[in-house]
C-alpha positions as CSV (number, residue, x, y, z in Angstrom):
1,X,129.3,109.0,50.8
2,X,127.9,112.7,52.6
3,X,127.6,112.8,56.3
4,X,124.1,112.4,58.2
5,X,122.8,115.3,59.2
6,X,123.0,116.4,62.8
7,X,119.8,116.1,64.7
8,X,119.0,119.7,65.7
9,X,118.0,119.8,69.6
10,X,116.8,123.0,71.3
11,X,116.3,123.4,75.2
12,X,114.0,125.7,76.7
13,X,114.7,126.6,80.7
14,X,113.6,129.6,82.7
15,X,116.1,128.6,85.8
16,X,119.5,128.6,84.5
17,X,120.9,128.2,88.2
18,X,121.4,125.6,90.7
19,X,120.4,121.7,89.5
20,X,118.8,122.9,86.5
21,X,121.7,124.9,85.6
22,X,123.9,121.8,86.1
23,X,121.5,119.5,84.3
24,X,121.7,121.8,81.1
25,X,125.6,122.3,80.7
26,X,126.0,118.7,81.3
27,X,123.6,118.1,78.1
28,X,125.1,121.3,76.0
29,X,128.5,120.2,76.7
30,X,128.5,116.8,76.7
31,X,126.2,115.3,74.0
32,X,128.3,114.3,71.1
33,X,128.9,117.6,68.9
34,X,129.2,115.0,65.5
35,X,125.4,113.9,66.0
36,X,123.7,116.9,67.8
37,X,123.3,120.6,66.7
38,X,122.3,122.4,69.8
39,X,120.3,125.7,70.4
40,X,119.4,127.0,74.3
41,X,116.3,129.1,74.9
42,X,117.0,130.7,78.4
43,X,115.7,133.1,81.1
44,X,117.8,135.6,82.3
45,X,116.4,136.4,86.1
46,X,117.7,133.4,87.9
47,X,120.8,133.0,86.0
48,X,123.5,132.1,88.5
49,X,127.7,133.3,88.2
50,X,128.3,129.7,86.8
51,X,125.8,129.5,83.9
52,X,126.7,133.4,83.1
53,X,130.8,132.2,83.4
54,X,129.6,129.4,81.0
55,X,127.9,131.6,78.3
56,X,131.2,132.7,76.2
57,X,132.2,128.8,75.9
58,X,128.2,128.0,74.8
59,X,128.7,130.7,72.7
60,X,130.7,128.6,70.3
61,X,128.5,125.9,69.6
62,X,125.7,126.5,70.8
63,X,122.8,128.8,69.4
64,X,121.6,131.1,72.3
65,X,118.4,132.6,72.3
66,X,118.5,135.0,75.8
67,X,114.7,135.2,76.8
68,X,114.6,138.3,79.8
69,X,110.7,137.6,79.5
70,X,110.7,134.2,80.6
71,X,110.7,134.4,84.2
72,X,109.6,132.3,87.4
73,X,106.3,134.3,88.3
74,X,103.0,133.8,86.8
75,X,102.3,137.2,84.9
76,X,100.0,137.1,82.4
77,X,101.6,140.2,80.2
78,X,105.3,138.6,80.8
79,X,104.2,135.1,80.0
80,X,102.8,136.4,76.8
81,X,106.1,138.0,75.8
82,X,108.0,134.9,76.8
83,X,105.8,132.5,75.1
84,X,106.2,135.0,71.5
85,X,109.9,134.9,72.2
86,X,110.1,131.1,72.1
87,X,108.0,130.8,69.2
88,X,110.3,132.9,67.3
89,X,113.2,131.0,68.6
90,X,111.9,127.7,67.6
91,X,110.8,129.1,64.0
92,X,114.3,130.4,63.5
93,X,116.4,127.2,64.8
94,X,113.5,124.7,63.3
95,X,114.5,122.0,65.9
96,X,114.0,118.1,65.3
97,X,113.2,118.1,68.9
98,X,112.3,120.5,71.5
99,X,113.3,119.7,75.1
100,X,111.8,121.8,78.0
101,X,113.3,121.7,81.5
102,X,111.1,122.9,84.8
103,X,107.5,124.0,85.2
104,X,107.8,127.6,83.4
105,X,109.8,126.7,80.3
106,X,107.5,123.2,80.2
107,X,104.2,124.8,79.8
108,X,105.5,127.7,77.4
109,X,107.8,125.8,75.7
110,X,105.2,123.0,75.1
111,X,102.4,125.3,74.0
112,X,105.3,126.8,71.4
113,X,105.8,123.3,70.0
114,X,101.8,123.0,69.5
115,X,101.8,126.5,67.8
116,X,105.1,125.7,65.6
117,X,104.2,121.9,64.9
118,X,107.1,120.6,66.4
119,X,107.3,116.8,66.2
120,X,109.1,115.3,68.7
121,X,109.0,117.0,72.6
122,X,110.6,116.2,75.9
123,X,110.2,117.4,78.8
124,X,112.3,117.2,82.2
125,X,110.4,118.6,85.5
126,X,113.0,118.6,87.8
127,X,110.6,117.9,90.3
128,X,107.0,118.8,89.6
129,X,105.5,122.2,90.9
130,X,102.2,120.5,92.2
131,X,104.7,118.7,95.2
132,X,105.5,121.8,96.7
133,X,103.8,121.5,100.1
134,X,104.3,125.4,100.5
135,X,101.6,126.1,98.0
136,X,97.7,125.9,98.8
137,X,95.7,122.7,98.0
138,X,94.4,124.9,94.9
139,X,97.5,126.0,93.4
140,X,98.8,122.5,93.8
141,X,95.4,121.2,91.7
142,X,95.7,123.7,89.1
143,X,99.5,122.8,88.5
144,X,98.5,119.3,88.2
145,X,95.9,119.9,85.7
146,X,98.3,122.2,83.4
147,X,101.1,119.2,83.8
148,X,98.1,116.9,82.8
149,X,97.1,118.6,79.5
150,X,100.0,119.3,78.0
151,X,101.4,116.2,78.6
152,X,98.8,114.6,76.6
153,X,98.5,117.0,74.1
154,X,102.1,118.4,73.6
155,X,104.5,115.9,75.1
156,X,106.6,113.0,73.2
157,X,108.0,111.6,76.6
158,X,108.7,113.1,80.1
159,X,112.3,112.5,81.3
160,X,112.3,112.6,85.1
161,X,115.3,112.4,87.0
162,X,114.4,109.7,89.6
163,X,111.3,106.6,89.5
164,X,109.9,108.6,92.5
165,X,109.1,111.6,90.5
166,X,107.8,109.2,87.7
167,X,105.3,108.0,90.3
168,X,104.5,110.9,91.9
169,X,103.2,111.8,88.1
170,X,101.5,108.4,87.7
171,X,99.6,108.8,90.7
172,X,99.0,112.4,89.7
173,X,97.2,111.0,86.6
174,X,99.7,113.1,84.6
175,X,99.4,110.3,82.0
176,X,99.8,106.8,80.7
177,X,103.3,105.1,82.0
178,X,104.4,104.8,78.8
179,X,105.4,108.0,78.5
180,X,107.8,108.3,80.9
181,X,111.5,107.5,80.9
182,X,113.5,107.5,84.2
183,X,117.1,109.4,83.5
184,X,119.0,109.6,86.8
185,X,121.0,112.7,86.9
186,X,124.9,112.1,86.7
187,X,128.0,113.9,87.8
188,X,131.2,113.4,86.2
189,X,134.5,112.1,88.1
190,X,136.4,114.5,90.3
191,X,140.0,115.0,91.0
192,X,141.5,113.5,94.4
193,X,140.3,114.7,97.8
194,X,142.3,118.3,98.8
195,X,141.2,118.6,102.5
196,X,140.6,122.5,101.9
197,X,137.2,122.8,104.1
198,X,138.1,122.2,107.4
199,X,140.8,124.8,106.6
200,X,138.9,127.6,104.9
201,X,136.3,127.1,107.9
202,X,139.0,127.4,110.6
203,X,138.2,123.5,111.9
204,X,140.6,121.2,113.4
205,X,140.8,117.9,111.7
206,X,139.4,115.6,114.2
207,X,135.6,116.5,114.9
208,X,133.0,115.4,112.2
209,X,131.6,117.6,109.8
210,X,128.2,117.1,108.7
211,X,126.7,119.5,106.1
212,X,125.2,120.5,102.4
213,X,125.1,122.6,99.4
214,X,122.3,123.8,98.7
215,X,119.8,127.1,97.9
216,X,118.8,128.7,101.1
217,X,115.0,128.7,100.3
218,X,111.8,126.9,101.3
219,X,112.1,123.7,99.6
220,X,115.7,123.0,101.2
221,X,114.2,124.0,104.6
222,X,117.0,125.2,106.5
223,X,115.2,125.9,109.8
224,X,114.9,122.2,110.1
225,X,118.9,121.9,109.2
226,X,118.9,124.7,111.9
227,X,117.1,122.4,114.4
228,X,119.2,119.3,113.8
229,X,122.0,121.6,114.8
230,X,120.5,122.7,118.0
231,X,119.9,119.1,119.1
232,X,123.2,118.2,118.4
233,X,124.5,120.9,120.4
234,X,122.0,120.4,123.6
235,X,123.4,116.8,123.2
236,X,127.1,118.1,123.6
237,X,128.0,116.0,120.6
238,X,131.5,116.5,119.2
239,X,130.2,117.5,115.5
240,X,130.3,120.8,113.4
241,X,127.7,121.8,110.5
242,X,128.4,123.8,107.2
243,X,125.6,125.1,104.9
244,X,127.3,126.0,101.5
245,X,124.9,128.2,99.7
246,X,122.9,131.8,99.2
247,X,119.4,132.4,99.1
248,X,116.5,134.5,100.2
249,X,116.3,132.6,103.3
250,X,120.2,133.3,104.2
251,X,119.9,136.4,106.3
252,X,116.9,134.8,108.3
253,X,118.8,131.6,108.8
254,X,122.2,133.7,110.3
255,X,119.7,135.6,112.6
256,X,118.3,132.9,114.2
257,X,121.5,130.6,114.3
258,X,122.8,133.7,116.2
259,X,120.2,134.2,118.4
260,X,120.2,130.3,119.7
261,X,124.2,131.1,120.6
262,X,125.1,128.6,117.3
263,X,127.5,130.5,115.7
264,X,130.4,128.4,116.4
265,X,128.3,125.2,115.6
266,X,126.6,126.2,112.0
267,X,129.2,127.8,109.7
268,X,127.7,129.6,106.5
269,X,130.2,130.3,104.2
270,X,127.5,131.5,101.5
271,X,127.9,130.3,97.7
272,X,131.4,128.9,96.9
273,X,132.0,127.9,93.2
274,X,133.8,124.8,93.9
275,X,131.1,123.2,96.4
276,X,130.9,120.3,94.1
277,X,134.1,119.5,95.1
278,X,133.8,120.4,98.9
279,X,131.0,118.5,99.8
280,X,133.3,115.4,99.2
281,X,135.3,116.5,102.6
282,X,132.3,116.2,104.8
283,X,132.0,113.2,107.0
284,X,128.2,113.1,106.2
285,X,126.0,115.2,103.7
286,X,122.3,116.0,105.3
287,X,119.1,117.1,103.3
288,X,116.8,118.7,104.8
289,X,114.5,119.3,101.6
290,X,110.6,119.2,101.9
291,X,110.5,117.8,98.1
292,X,113.0,117.3,95.3
293,X,113.7,115.9,91.8
294,X,117.4,114.5,91.7
295,X,119.6,116.7,93.6
296,X,123.4,117.4,92.6
297,X,125.1,117.9,95.5
298,X,124.3,114.8,97.6
299,X,125.4,112.9,94.1
300,X,128.6,114.7,94.7
301,X,128.8,113.5,98.1
302,X,128.1,109.9,97.2
303,X,131.1,110.3,94.4
304,X,133.7,110.9,97.1
305,X,132.2,108.3,99.0
306,X,130.5,110.6,101.8
307,X,127.4,108.6,103.1
308,X,123.9,110.9,102.8
309,X,121.4,111.5,105.6
310,X,118.1,113.0,104.0
311,X,114.6,113.7,104.3
312,X,112.3,110.9,103.2
313,X,111.2,112.3,99.7
314,X,111.5,111.9,96.1
315,X,114.8,111.7,94.7
316,X,116.6,111.6,98.0
317,X,115.1,108.1,98.5
318,X,117.0,106.9,95.6
319,X,120.2,108.5,96.7
320,X,120.1,107.5,100.7
321,X,119.7,103.6,100.4
322,X,119.5,102.2,103.9
323,X,122.1,100.0,104.8
324,X,124.3,101.1,101.8
325,X,124.6,104.9,100.9
326,X,122.5,106.4,103.5
327,X,119.9,107.1,106.0
328,X,116.0,108.5,105.8
329,X,113.9,110.8,108.2
330,X,110.6,112.3,108.1
331,X,110.7,116.1,106.0
332,X,110.4,118.5,108.9
333,X,111.1,116.4,111.6
334,X,114.4,117.7,113.3
335,X,114.1,115.9,116.3
336,X,114.2,112.3,114.2
337,X,117.1,113.8,111.8
338,X,119.2,114.9,114.7
339,X,118.7,111.3,116.7
340,X,119.4,109.8,113.6
341,X,122.6,111.5,112.5
342,X,123.7,111.4,116.4
343,X,123.3,107.3,116.4
344,X,125.2,107.5,113.5
345,X,128.0,108.9,114.7
346,X,128.0,107.1,117.9
347,X,127.9,103.9,116.0
348,X,128.5,103.8,112.2
349,X,126.7,101.6,110.2
350,X,127.6,103.5,107.0
351,X,130.6,102.9,104.9
352,X,132.6,105.2,102.4
353,X,133.1,102.1,99.9
354,X,129.1,101.4,99.9
355,X,128.3,105.3,99.1
356,X,131.0,105.3,96.3
357,X,129.7,101.6,95.0
358,X,126.0,103.1,94.7
359,X,127.4,106.6,92.8
360,X,129.0,104.0,90.0
361,X,125.9,102.2,89.5
362,X,123.3,104.6,89.1
363,X,125.1,108.3,89.2
364,X,127.6,108.4,86.4
365,X,127.8,111.6,84.0
366,X,128.3,109.3,81.1
367,X,125.3,106.8,81.8
368,X,122.9,110.0,82.1
369,X,124.7,111.5,78.8
370,X,124.2,108.1,76.6
371,X,120.7,107.5,78.2
372,X,119.4,110.9,76.7
373,X,121.2,110.5,73.3
374,X,119.7,107.1,73.0
375,X,116.4,108.7,73.6
376,X,116.9,111.4,70.8
377,X,118.4,109.0,68.6
378,X,115.3,106.6,69.0
379,X,112.7,109.5,68.3
380,X,113.5,110.1,64.7
381,X,112.8,106.4,64.1
382,X,109.6,106.2,62.8
383,X,106.7,106.0,65.7
384,X,104.8,102.8,67.1
385,X,101.2,103.4,67.1
386,X,99.9,104.0,70.5
387,X,96.6,102.5,71.9
388,X,93.8,104.5,72.1
389,X,92.5,106.1,75.5
390,X,95.2,108.7,76.2
């Protein structure tokens, strides 16, 4: 008896850095190779060092299509080249499933699916672009309309990484509830805590350490983080802060920190390749993000039993569960964040055991892989007729 044919899955991603990169690598290296044949079309502009280091490993098992034209910014000429490149890759790979990741690849990939007649198309937004408060109302509405049209014309199912992201799509009228599936991001188990971060930063063991690992950009709002550091210093709180990561706001944050005399309070070591382990050595993980999908670094903190204090936005709400794994404060409100953090430092209400339990319940890598493998396999079954009116 011959073995059943492997299902062919082609993924498309513009961003190959940060959380999207992490999600992609987990899928490409974790999906069952006995059941799935995998390909990846990827942009090269935002490939981080972790992705570039992984390329030699992937080359042996994944068919790779590098596409320099697939970039983040809107550009009619470049986007047309990117669309043409995706169409060529789709025709060369001939996938059973096309799985698009993030907004730019989600738009161009789904257009390519329509051109090539791909029957099954999944889309993972990794935070909808129309949620970005930094965009004008006109741009947000433009992106919302694109998402709505492509969901209804060229998407089998949207896999949101949080319930909040799904609810955001429903409020925006993107599609009917039956078109969405929630699949939480998951992370693998980590080795035992090594206690390397404080010596690396030159800090004593006794003082509490609060921090994060994130890209230094407008979405993550490092200036609100700095405001919390400033408020803690004014209260003479015995606590140190660290932001692990780099990005377009790195120099601005460094200069503002130094102007405020907070050089010894807020440590900025830049990008560290083992940040996913180091966040497990914090006493509290602090997220000041203005919007999210389902960020990885707070999950890695929970994995090590580190509670999360975060902005009350999509994604964070399902990580920092008040009374269990974390606490929430309004986005952009550094004063509120500082009050919450200082109160928790003075009289702790959160435990490491509860934080770890939430991780085990929601965010393991095996759970994520099983959910996506199941959705892929179910897509091969005969389709159930859908009601009219979509």
